[in-house]
C-alpha positions, -999 to +999 in steps of 0.1 A: -263-339+662-229-353+651-207-356+620-220-392+617-257-382+617-249-353+593-233-378+569-260-403+573-288-378+565-267-366+535-263-401+521-300-408+525-309-375+507-329-364+537-333-331+555-311-325+585-317-310+619-291-296+643-302-290+679-286-265+701-313-268+727-305-301+743-280-308+771-256-328+750-258-305+719-228-296+699-225-260+688-206-270+657-215-253+624-192-277+606-220-303+609-239-283+582-209-283+559-205-321+563-242-325+554-241-300+525-209-314+510-220-350+512-256-346+502-270-370+476-301-355+459-332-377+455-364-373+435-382-361+466-354-341+481-334-325+452-314-301+474-298-301+508-320-284+535-314-281+572-328-265+603-311-254+635-330-255+668-319-229+694-330-223+730-321-190+746-330-160+766-325-124+753-330-093+775-320-057+777-291-065+799-269-096+803-276-097+840-314-098+833-310-125+807-289-146+831-315-141+858-343-152+835-322-182+823-317-192+859-355-193+863-358-218+835-329-240+845-351-265+862-355-284+829-322-305+826-330-315+791-329-280+777-296-263+773-298-225+769-269-219+745-278-183+737-281-160+768-274-122+768-283-089+753-298-085+718-263-077+705-247-107+722-274-130+710-270-117+674-232-122+676-237-157+690-260-167+662-239-150+636-219-180+624-250-201+621-266-174+599-235-175+577-239-213+572-272-206+554-253-187+526 
């Protein structure tokens, strides 16, 4: 996910996907704004639509979440962007939820 791919999808009138679950992912909500602002509607895609893919671990304590995340760290292609307590995970995802408004 990058500004260039967001703009490309927008010009094509396509849906757009942002991944936060890969090693080289960018946690950059402005990608959605680029896509939304530059979107060109088509007959088959009349409005801008996007999805955000997230990988994470949520547990009762941050220590437990980190321990569980360490168990899954053997997959180098998956980046766990969200790790923590339920409150920490909600806060971390808060800005992305705002993008949907």
